[in-house]
DSSP file (Angstrom, degrees, kcal/mol; ACC not computed):
  #  RESIDUE AA STRUCTURE BP1 BP2  ACC     N-H-->O    O-->H-N    N-H-->O    O-->H-N    TCO  KAPPA ALPHA  PHI   PSI    X-CA   Y-CA   Z-CA
    1    1 A X    >         0   0    0      0, 0.0     3,-1.0     0, 0.0     4,-0.4   0.000 360.0 360.0 360.0   6.6   32.9    9.5   11.3
    2    2 A X  G >   +     0   0    0      1,-0.2     3,-1.0     2,-0.2     0, 0.0   0.824 360.0  62.3 -67.7 -29.7   31.6    9.1   14.9
    3    3 A X  G 3  S+     0   0    0      1,-0.2    -1,-0.2     3,-0.0     0, 0.0   0.674  93.6  64.4 -71.7 -15.3   28.2   10.6   13.9
    4    4 A X  G <  S+     0   0    0     -3,-1.0     2,-0.3     2,-0.1    -1,-0.2   0.688  82.0  94.3 -79.5 -18.5   27.5    7.8   11.4
    5    5 A X  S <  S-     0   0    0     -3,-1.0     2,-0.3    -4,-0.4     3,-0.1  -0.548  78.3-124.8 -77.9 137.6   27.4    5.2   14.1
    6    6 A X        -     0   0    0     -2,-0.3     3,-0.1     1,-0.1    -2,-0.1  -0.618   7.9-152.5 -80.2 137.4   23.9    4.3   15.5
    7    7 A X  S    S+     0   0    0     -2,-0.3     2,-0.3     1,-0.2    -1,-0.1   0.890  85.0  21.8 -75.0 -39.7   23.5    4.6   19.2
    8    8 A X  S    S-     0   0    0     -3,-0.1    -1,-0.2     3,-0.0     3,-0.1  -0.923  93.0-103.1-123.8 151.2   20.8    2.0   19.3
    9    9 A X        -     0   0    0     -2,-0.3     2,-0.1     1,-0.1    -2,-0.0  -0.339  51.1 -87.4 -67.8 157.4   20.0   -0.7   16.8
   10   10 A X        -     0   0    0      1,-0.1    -1,-0.1     4,-0.1     2,-0.1  -0.421  41.8-131.0 -66.3 135.6   17.1   -0.2   14.5
   11   11 A X     >  -     0   0    0     -2,-0.1     4,-2.6     1,-0.1     5,-0.2  -0.444  24.2-109.1 -79.6 160.8   13.8   -1.3   15.8
   12   12 A X  H  > S+     0   0    0      1,-0.2     4,-3.1     2,-0.2     5,-0.3   0.862 120.3  56.0 -59.0 -34.0   11.5   -3.5   13.7
   13   13 A X  H  >>S+     0   0    0      2,-0.2     4,-1.8     1,-0.2     5,-1.6   0.934 110.7  43.1 -63.1 -45.4    9.2   -0.5   13.3
   14   14 A X  I  4>S+     0   0    0      3,-0.2     5,-1.8     1,-0.2    -2,-0.2   0.915 119.4  43.8 -64.8 -42.6   11.9    1.7   11.9
   15   15 A X  I  <5S+     0   0    0     -4,-2.6     5,-0.3     1,-0.2    -2,-0.2   0.903 123.7  32.0 -71.5 -42.3   13.3   -1.1    9.7
   16   16 A X  I  <5S+     0   0    0     -4,-3.1    92,-0.7    -5,-0.2    -1,-0.2   0.576 133.8  19.7 -98.4 -10.7   10.0   -2.4    8.3
   17   17 A X  I  X5S+     0   0    0     -4,-1.8     4,-1.9    -5,-0.3    -3,-0.2   0.708 121.5  44.1-122.3 -51.3    7.8    0.7    8.2
   18   18 A X  I  ><S+     0   0    0     -5,-1.6     4,-2.4     2,-0.2     5,-0.2   0.873 112.5  51.1 -72.0 -36.6    9.8    3.9    8.3
   19   19 A X  H  ><S+     0   0    0     -5,-1.8     4,-2.3    -6,-0.2     5,-0.2   0.954 113.6  43.6 -67.6 -48.5   12.5    2.9    5.7
   20   20 A X  H  > S+     0   0    0     -5,-0.3     4,-2.3     1,-0.2    84,-0.2   0.866 113.3  54.5 -62.4 -32.2    9.9    1.8    3.1
   21   21 A X  H  X S+     0   0    0     -4,-1.9     4,-2.4     2,-0.2    -2,-0.2   0.920 109.1  46.2 -65.8 -42.5    7.9    4.9    3.8
   22   22 A X  H  X S+     0   0    0     -4,-2.4     4,-2.3     2,-0.2    -2,-0.2   0.888 113.0  50.0 -67.2 -37.4   10.9    7.1    3.2
   23   23 A X  H  X S+     0   0    0     -4,-2.3     4,-2.5     2,-0.2    -2,-0.2   0.872 109.3  53.1 -65.9 -35.7   11.7    5.2    0.0
   24   24 A X  H  X S+     0   0    0     -4,-2.3     4,-2.3    76,-0.2    -2,-0.2   0.938 110.5  45.7 -62.4 -47.7    8.0    5.6   -1.0
   25   25 A X  H  X S+     0   0    0     -4,-2.4     4,-2.1     1,-0.2    -2,-0.2   0.897 113.3  50.2 -64.0 -39.8    8.2    9.4   -0.6
   26   26 A X  H  X S+     0   0    0     -4,-2.3     4,-2.3     2,-0.2    -1,-0.2   0.905 111.0  48.3 -64.1 -42.0   11.5    9.5   -2.4
   27   27 A X  H  X S+     0   0    0     -4,-2.5     4,-2.8     2,-0.2    70,-0.2   0.853 109.1  54.0 -69.6 -33.0   10.1    7.5   -5.3
   28   28 A X  H  X S+     0   0    0     -4,-2.3     4,-2.6     2,-0.2     5,-0.2   0.921 108.8  49.8 -61.7 -43.0    7.0    9.8   -5.4
   29   29 A X  H  X S+     0   0    0     -4,-2.1     4,-1.8     2,-0.2    -2,-0.2   0.932 114.2  43.3 -62.0 -46.8    9.3   12.8   -5.7
   30   30 A X  H  X S+     0   0    0     -4,-2.3     4,-2.5     2,-0.2    -2,-0.2   0.917 113.9  52.1 -64.8 -43.1   11.3   11.2   -8.5
   31   31 A X  H  X S+     0   0    0     -4,-2.8     4,-2.4    61,-0.2    -2,-0.2   0.892 109.8  47.9 -62.0 -41.4    8.2   10.0  -10.3
   32   32 A X  H  X S+     0   0    0     -4,-2.6     4,-2.6     2,-0.2    -1,-0.2   0.874 110.8  51.9 -68.6 -35.8    6.6   13.4  -10.2
   33   33 A X  H  X S+     0   0    0     -4,-1.8     4,-2.0    -5,-0.2    -2,-0.2   0.923 111.9  46.2 -64.1 -43.5    9.7   15.0  -11.6
   34   34 A X  H  X S+     0   0    0     -4,-2.5     4,-2.3     2,-0.2    -2,-0.2   0.898 112.7  50.7 -64.9 -40.5    9.8   12.5  -14.4
   35   35 A X  H  X S+     0   0    0     -4,-2.4     4,-2.8     2,-0.2     5,-0.2   0.916 109.5  49.9 -64.6 -43.1    6.1   13.0  -15.1
   36   36 A X  H  X S+     0   0    0     -4,-2.6     4,-2.4     1,-0.2    -1,-0.2   0.892 111.0  49.9 -62.7 -39.2    6.5   16.8  -15.2
   37   37 A X  H  X S+     0   0    0     -4,-2.0     4,-2.4     2,-0.2    -1,-0.2   0.909 111.5  49.0 -64.3 -41.3    9.4   16.5  -17.6
   38   38 A X  H  X S+     0   0    0     -4,-2.3     4,-2.3     2,-0.2    -2,-0.2   0.930 112.8  46.6 -63.8 -45.9    7.3   14.2  -19.8
   39   39 A X  H  X S+     0   0    0     -4,-2.8     4,-2.5     1,-0.2    -1,-0.2   0.893 112.0  51.9 -64.0 -39.6    4.4   16.6  -19.8
   40   40 A X  H  X S+     0   0    0     -4,-2.4     4,-2.4    -5,-0.2    -2,-0.2   0.922 110.7  46.7 -62.8 -44.1    6.7   19.5  -20.5
   41   41 A X  H  X S+     0   0    0     -4,-2.4     4,-1.9     2,-0.2    -2,-0.2   0.879 112.7  50.0 -68.5 -35.8    8.3   17.7  -23.5
   42   42 A X  H  X S+     0   0    0     -4,-2.3     4,-2.1     2,-0.2    -1,-0.2   0.907 112.7  47.2 -66.2 -40.4    4.9   16.7  -24.9
   43   43 A X  H  X S+     0   0    0     -4,-2.5     4,-2.3     2,-0.2    -2,-0.2   0.872 110.1  51.9 -69.1 -36.3    3.6   20.3  -24.5
   44   44 A X  H  X S+     0   0    0     -4,-2.4     4,-1.0     2,-0.2    -1,-0.2   0.880 109.8  50.2 -67.5 -35.6    6.7   21.7  -26.2
   45   45 A X  H  < S+     0   0    0     -4,-1.9     4,-0.5     1,-0.2     3,-0.4   0.925 113.1  46.4 -63.8 -43.8    6.2   19.3  -29.1
   46   46 A X  H >< S+     0   0    0     -4,-2.1     3,-0.8     1,-0.2    -2,-0.2   0.838 107.1  57.1 -69.5 -32.6    2.5   20.4  -29.4
   47   47 A X  H 3< S+     0   0    0     -4,-2.3    -1,-0.2     1,-0.2    -2,-0.2   0.754 100.8  58.0 -72.3 -22.1    3.4   24.1  -29.2
   48   48 A X  T 3< S+     0   0    0     -4,-1.0    -1,-0.2    -3,-0.4    -2,-0.2   0.651  92.1  89.6 -79.2 -14.7    5.7   23.9  -32.2
   49   49 A X  S <  S-     0   0    0     -3,-0.8    -3,-0.0    -4,-0.5     5,-0.0  -0.462  86.2-104.6 -82.5 152.7    2.9   22.6  -34.4
   50   50 A X     >  -     0   0    0     -2,-0.1     4,-2.1     1,-0.1     3,-0.2  -0.292  40.1-101.8 -66.0 163.9    0.5   24.8  -36.4
   51   51 A X  H  > S+     0   0    0      1,-0.2     4,-2.1     2,-0.2     5,-0.2   0.869 120.4  51.6 -59.2 -41.4   -3.0   25.2  -35.1
   52   52 A X  H  > S+     0   0    0      1,-0.2     4,-2.1     2,-0.2    -1,-0.2   0.886 110.2  48.9 -66.7 -38.3   -4.6   22.7  -37.5
   53   53 A X  H  > S+     0   0    0      2,-0.2     4,-2.6     1,-0.2    -1,-0.2   0.866 108.5  54.6 -68.3 -35.3   -2.0   20.0  -36.6
   54   54 A X  H  X S+     0   0    0     -4,-2.1     4,-2.4     2,-0.2    -2,-0.2   0.926 109.4  46.9 -61.8 -44.5   -2.6   20.6  -32.9
   55   55 A X  H  X S+     0   0    0     -4,-2.1     4,-2.3     2,-0.2    -2,-0.2   0.903 111.5  51.4 -63.6 -40.9   -6.3   20.0  -33.4
   56   56 A X  H  X S+     0   0    0     -4,-2.1     4,-2.4     1,-0.2    -2,-0.2   0.912 110.3  48.9 -62.4 -42.4   -5.6   16.9  -35.4
   57   57 A X  H  X S+     0   0    0     -4,-2.6     4,-2.5     2,-0.2    -2,-0.2   0.897 109.5  52.4 -64.5 -40.3   -3.4   15.5  -32.6
   58   58 A X  H  X S+     0   0    0     -4,-2.4     4,-2.2     1,-0.2    -1,-0.2   0.925 111.7  46.3 -60.4 -43.8   -6.0   16.3  -30.0
   59   59 A X  H  X S+     0   0    0     -4,-2.3     4,-2.3     1,-0.2    -2,-0.2   0.897 112.4  49.9 -65.8 -39.6   -8.6   14.3  -32.0
   60   60 A X  H  X S+     0   0    0     -4,-2.4     4,-2.4     2,-0.2    -2,-0.2   0.875 109.9  50.7 -69.1 -35.0   -6.2   11.5  -32.6
   61   61 A X  H  X S+     0   0    0     -4,-2.5     4,-2.3     2,-0.2    -1,-0.2   0.903 110.5  49.8 -66.6 -40.1   -5.3   11.3  -28.9
   62   62 A X  H  X S+     0   0    0     -4,-2.2     4,-2.2     2,-0.2    -2,-0.2   0.896 110.8  50.1 -63.9 -38.5   -9.0   11.2  -28.1
   63   63 A X  H  X S+     0   0    0     -4,-2.3     4,-2.6     2,-0.2    -2,-0.2   0.911 109.9  50.2 -64.1 -41.5   -9.5    8.4  -30.6
   64   64 A X  H  X S+     0   0    0     -4,-2.4     4,-3.2     2,-0.2     5,-0.5   0.888 109.2  52.2 -63.4 -38.3   -6.6    6.5  -29.1
   65   65 A X  H  X S+     0   0    0     -4,-2.3     4,-2.0     1,-0.2    -1,-0.2   0.920 112.8  44.2 -64.2 -42.6   -8.2    6.9  -25.6
   66   66 A X  H  < S+     0   0    0     -4,-2.2    -2,-0.2     2,-0.2    -1,-0.2   0.887 118.1  45.6 -66.8 -37.3  -11.5    5.5  -26.9
   67   67 A X  H  < S+     0   0    0     -4,-2.6    -2,-0.2    -5,-0.2    -3,-0.2   0.919 128.3  21.7 -72.9 -45.0   -9.7    2.7  -28.8
   68   68 A X  H  < S-     0   0    0     -4,-3.2     3,-0.3     1,-0.3     2,-0.2   0.684  97.6-138.5-103.2 -21.0   -7.3    1.6  -26.1
   69   69 A X    ><  -     0   0    0     -4,-2.0     3,-0.9    -5,-0.5    -1,-0.3  -0.585  55.1 -22.4  95.6-160.3   -8.9    2.8  -22.8
   70   70 A X  T 3  S+     0   0    0      1,-0.3     2,-1.0    -2,-0.2     3,-0.4   0.899 134.0  47.5 -61.1 -47.8   -7.3    4.3  -19.7
   71   71 A X  T >> S+     0   0    0     -3,-0.3     4,-1.2     1,-0.2     3,-0.8  -0.237  70.1 141.7 -88.6  48.4   -3.7    3.1  -20.2
   72   72 A X  H <>  +     0   0    0     -2,-1.0     4,-1.5    -3,-0.9    -1,-0.2   0.769  61.1  64.1 -66.7 -25.3   -3.6    4.1  -23.8
   73   73 A X  H 34 S+     0   0    0     -3,-0.4    -1,-0.2     1,-0.2    -2,-0.1   0.887 107.1  42.9 -64.2 -36.9    0.1    5.2  -23.6
   74   74 A X  H <4 S+     0   0    0     -3,-0.8    -1,-0.2     1,-0.2    -2,-0.2   0.761 116.4  47.5 -79.2 -24.9    1.2    1.7  -22.8
   75   75 A X  H  < S+     0   0    0     -4,-1.2    -2,-0.2    -6,-0.1    -1,-0.2   0.627  90.9  96.4 -93.4 -14.5   -1.0    0.0  -25.4
   76   76 A X  S  < S-     0   0    0     -4,-1.5     2,-0.1    -5,-0.2   -12,-0.0  -0.420  76.9-115.4 -74.7 150.8   -0.2    2.3  -28.3
   77   77 A X     >  -     0   0    0     -2,-0.1     4,-2.1     1,-0.1     5,-0.2  -0.336  27.7-106.5 -77.3 167.2    2.4    1.3  -30.9
   78   78 A X  H  > S+     0   0    0      1,-0.2     4,-2.5     2,-0.2     5,-0.2   0.868 119.5  53.6 -64.1 -36.9    5.6    3.2  -31.3
   79   79 A X  H  > S+     0   0    0      1,-0.2     4,-2.3     2,-0.2    -1,-0.2   0.914 109.6  47.6 -64.9 -41.9    4.4    4.7  -34.6
   80   80 A X  H  > S+     0   0    0      2,-0.2     4,-1.6     1,-0.2     6,-0.2   0.887 111.8  50.6 -66.5 -38.1    1.2    6.0  -33.1
   81   81 A X  H  X>S+     0   0    0     -4,-2.1     5,-1.7     1,-0.2     4,-1.2   0.930 112.3  46.5 -64.3 -44.4    3.1    7.5  -30.1
   82   82 A X  H  <5S+     0   0    0     -4,-2.5    -2,-0.2     1,-0.2    -1,-0.2   0.892 110.5  52.8 -64.5 -39.3    5.6    9.3  -32.5
   83   83 A X  H  <5S+     0   0    0     -4,-2.3    -1,-0.2     1,-0.2    -2,-0.2   0.824 115.8  39.3 -69.7 -29.3    2.8   10.6  -34.7
   84   84 A X  H  <5S-     0   0    0     -4,-1.6    -1,-0.2    -5,-0.2    -2,-0.2   0.584 108.5-120.7 -94.4 -10.7    0.9   12.1  -31.8
   85   85 A X  T  <5 +     0   0    0     -4,-1.2    -3,-0.2     1,-0.3     2,-0.2   0.684  64.7 139.3  80.9  17.9    4.0   13.4  -29.9
   86   86 A X      < -     0   0    0     -5,-1.7     2,-0.3    -6,-0.2    -1,-0.3  -0.543  39.7-147.2 -92.8 161.1    3.3   11.3  -26.8
   87   87 A X        -     0   0    0     -2,-0.2     3,-0.1   -49,-0.0     2,-0.0  -0.905  24.7-100.6-123.9 155.4    5.8    9.4  -24.7
   88   88 A X        -     0   0    0     -2,-0.3     2,-0.3     1,-0.1   -14,-0.1  -0.340  43.8 -98.7 -70.3 155.3    5.4    6.2  -22.7
   89   89 A X        -     0   0    0      1,-0.1    -1,-0.1     2,-0.0     2,-0.1  -0.599  42.4-122.8 -75.3 133.0    4.9    6.4  -18.9
   90   90 A X    >>  -     0   0    0     -2,-0.3     3,-1.0   -59,-0.1     4,-0.9  -0.353  12.9-120.2 -75.7 156.3    8.2    5.8  -17.0
   91   91 A X  T 34>S+     0   0    0      1,-0.2     5,-2.0     2,-0.2     4,-0.3   0.788 113.8  61.1 -64.7 -27.4    8.6    3.0  -14.5
   92   92 A X  T 345S+     0   0    0      1,-0.2   -61,-0.2     3,-0.2    -1,-0.2   0.701  97.1  60.1 -72.9 -19.3    9.4    5.7  -11.9
   93   93 A X  T <45S-     0   0    0     -3,-1.0    -1,-0.2   -62,-0.1    -2,-0.2   0.867 129.4  -9.5 -77.8 -35.8    6.0    7.3  -12.4
   94   94 A X  T  X5S+     0   0    0     -4,-0.9     4,-1.9    -3,-0.2     5,-0.2   0.714 123.9  54.7-129.3 -50.3    3.8    4.3  -11.3
   95   95 A X  H  >5S+     0   0    0     -5,-0.3     4,-2.0    -4,-0.3    -3,-0.2   0.929 108.3  44.0 -68.2 -50.7    5.5    0.9  -10.8
   96   96 A X  H  ><S+     0   0    0     -5,-2.0     4,-2.2     1,-0.2     5,-0.2   0.916 114.4  49.0 -66.7 -43.9    8.2    1.7   -8.3
   97   97 A X  H  > S+     0   0    0     -6,-0.3     4,-2.3    -5,-0.2    -1,-0.2   0.893 110.5  52.5 -61.6 -35.7    6.0    3.9   -6.0
   98   98 A X  H  X S+     0   0    0     -4,-1.9     4,-2.4     2,-0.2    -2,-0.2   0.903 108.3  51.2 -63.3 -39.7    3.4    1.1   -6.1
   99   99 A X  H  X S+     0   0    0     -4,-2.0     4,-2.3     2,-0.2    -2,-0.2   0.935 112.2  44.9 -62.7 -46.9    6.0   -1.4   -5.0
  100  100 A X  H  X S+     0   0    0     -4,-2.2     4,-2.5     2,-0.2   -76,-0.2   0.843 111.2  54.0 -68.5 -32.3    7.2    0.7   -2.1
  101  101 A X  H  X S+     0   0    0     -4,-2.3     4,-2.3    -5,-0.2    -1,-0.2   0.920 108.7  49.6 -64.0 -42.9    3.5    1.5   -1.1
  102  102 A X  H  X S+     0   0    0     -4,-2.4     4,-2.4     1,-0.2     5,-0.3   0.926 111.9  47.9 -60.3 -45.4    2.9   -2.3   -1.0
  103  103 A X  H  X S+     0   0    0     -4,-2.3     4,-2.3     1,-0.2     5,-0.4   0.908 111.1  51.1 -62.2 -41.4    6.0   -2.8    1.1
  104  104 A X  H  < S+     0   0    0     -4,-2.5     4,-0.4   -84,-0.2    -1,-0.2   0.891 115.4  41.8 -63.0 -39.5    5.0    0.0    3.5
  105  105 A X  H  < S+     0   0    0     -4,-2.3     4,-0.4    -5,-0.2    -1,-0.2   0.858 124.8  32.4 -76.1 -35.4    1.5   -1.5    3.9
  106  106 A X  H  X S+     0   0    0     -4,-2.4     4,-2.3    -5,-0.2     5,-0.2   0.848 103.2  65.6 -96.8 -37.7    2.5   -5.1    4.2
  107  107 A X  H  X S+     0   0    0     -4,-2.3     4,-2.4    -5,-0.3     5,-0.2   0.942 105.4  35.9 -61.1 -59.3    5.9   -5.5    5.9
  108  108 A X  H  > S+     0   0    0    -92,-0.7     4,-2.6    -5,-0.4     5,-0.2   0.935 120.4  46.2 -67.4 -46.1    5.4   -4.2    9.5
  109  109 A X  H  > S+     0   0    0     -4,-0.4     4,-2.5     1,-0.2    -1,-0.2   0.895 113.7  51.3 -61.5 -35.4    1.8   -5.5   10.0
  110  110 A X  H  X S+     0   0    0     -4,-2.3     4,-2.4     2,-0.2    -2,-0.2   0.896 109.7  49.8 -64.6 -39.4    2.9   -8.9    8.5
  111  111 A X  H  X S+     0   0    0     -4,-2.4     4,-2.1    -5,-0.2    -2,-0.2   0.932 112.5  46.4 -63.1 -46.8    5.8   -8.9   11.0
  112  112 A X  H  X S+     0   0    0     -4,-2.6     4,-2.2     1,-0.2    -2,-0.2   0.892 112.7  50.6 -64.2 -39.2    3.6   -8.2   13.9
  113  113 A X  H  X S+     0   0    0     -4,-2.5     4,-2.6    -5,-0.2    -1,-0.2   0.901 109.3  50.5 -65.2 -41.1    1.1  -10.8   12.7
  114  114 A X  H  X S+     0   0    0     -4,-2.4     4,-2.4     2,-0.2    -1,-0.2   0.890 110.6  49.5 -66.1 -37.6    3.8  -13.4   12.4
  115  115 A X  H  X S+     0   0    0     -4,-2.1     4,-2.6     2,-0.2    -2,-0.2   0.914 111.4  49.9 -64.4 -41.9    5.0  -12.7   15.9
  116  116 A X  H  X S+     0   0    0     -4,-2.2     4,-2.2     2,-0.2    -2,-0.2   0.925 112.7  45.8 -62.4 -45.7    1.5  -13.0   17.2
  117  117 A X  H  X S+     0   0    0     -4,-2.6     4,-2.3     2,-0.2    -1,-0.2   0.903 112.1  51.9 -64.8 -41.0    0.9  -16.3   15.5
  118  118 A X  H  X S+     0   0    0     -4,-2.4     4,-2.3     1,-0.2    -2,-0.2   0.919 109.8  49.2 -61.4 -44.1    4.3  -17.6   16.7
  119  119 A X  H  X S+     0   0    0     -4,-2.6     4,-2.3     1,-0.2    -1,-0.2   0.897 110.2  51.1 -62.9 -40.2    3.4  -16.6   20.3
  120  120 A X  H  X S+     0   0    0     -4,-2.2     4,-2.1     1,-0.2    -1,-0.2   0.908 110.6  48.7 -62.8 -41.5    0.1  -18.4   20.0
  121  121 A X  H  X S+     0   0    0     -4,-2.3     4,-2.1     2,-0.2    -2,-0.2   0.888 110.6  50.5 -66.3 -39.1    1.8  -21.5   18.8
  122  122 A X  H  X S+     0   0    0     -4,-2.3     4,-2.0     2,-0.2    -2,-0.2   0.912 110.7  49.2 -64.6 -42.4    4.3  -21.4   21.6
  123  123 A X  H  X S+     0   0    0     -4,-2.3     4,-1.8     1,-0.2    -2,-0.2   0.891 110.5  50.9 -65.1 -38.4    1.6  -21.1   24.2
  124  124 A X  H  X S+     0   0    0     -4,-2.1     4,-1.7     1,-0.2    -1,-0.2   0.892 108.9  51.5 -64.3 -39.6   -0.3  -24.0   22.6
  125  125 A X  H  X S+     0   0    0     -4,-2.1     4,-1.1     1,-0.2    -2,-0.2   0.882 110.2  48.9 -65.9 -37.5    2.8  -26.1   22.8
  126  126 A X  H  < S+     0   0    0     -4,-2.0    -1,-0.2     1,-0.2    -2,-0.2   0.830 108.3  54.2 -71.2 -31.7    3.3  -25.3   26.5
  127  127 A X  H  < S+     0   0    0     -4,-1.8    -1,-0.2     1,-0.2    -2,-0.2   0.871 107.0  50.9 -68.8 -36.0   -0.3  -26.1   27.2
  128  128 A X  H  <        0   0    0     -4,-1.7    -1,-0.2     1,-0.2    -2,-0.2   0.788 360.0 360.0 -72.6 -27.4    0.0  -29.6   25.7
  129  129 A X     <        0   0    0     -4,-1.1    -1,-0.2    -5,-0.1    -2,-0.2   0.469 360.0 360.0 -78.9 360.0    3.1  -30.4   27.7
């Protein structure tokens, strides 16, 4: 178990940028796997239908897109989703990667900015004394 011990403590850069970045990449990997599974199951549902039903489903999905807009999967009711063979978008596909992207972008620059502001305030306090 000696190899598990860190030789040096984690730097703020590693802690606040590289760890959220690795979590972001990991969540992208999981999200894409979930998305591919969803697309595969939707395509397998559509391939089992006769040709006329496939065309009807395509037209109904286009109508739903016109009716609800870009995020139509989230705005459709359960009955409409079942009738067209669609599934809702998973939280792993969009929400969790967006959260880790936000952390990656904000944490380390925010930390550096707070240190800079703190140093400026300390210098101002020393000037007044």
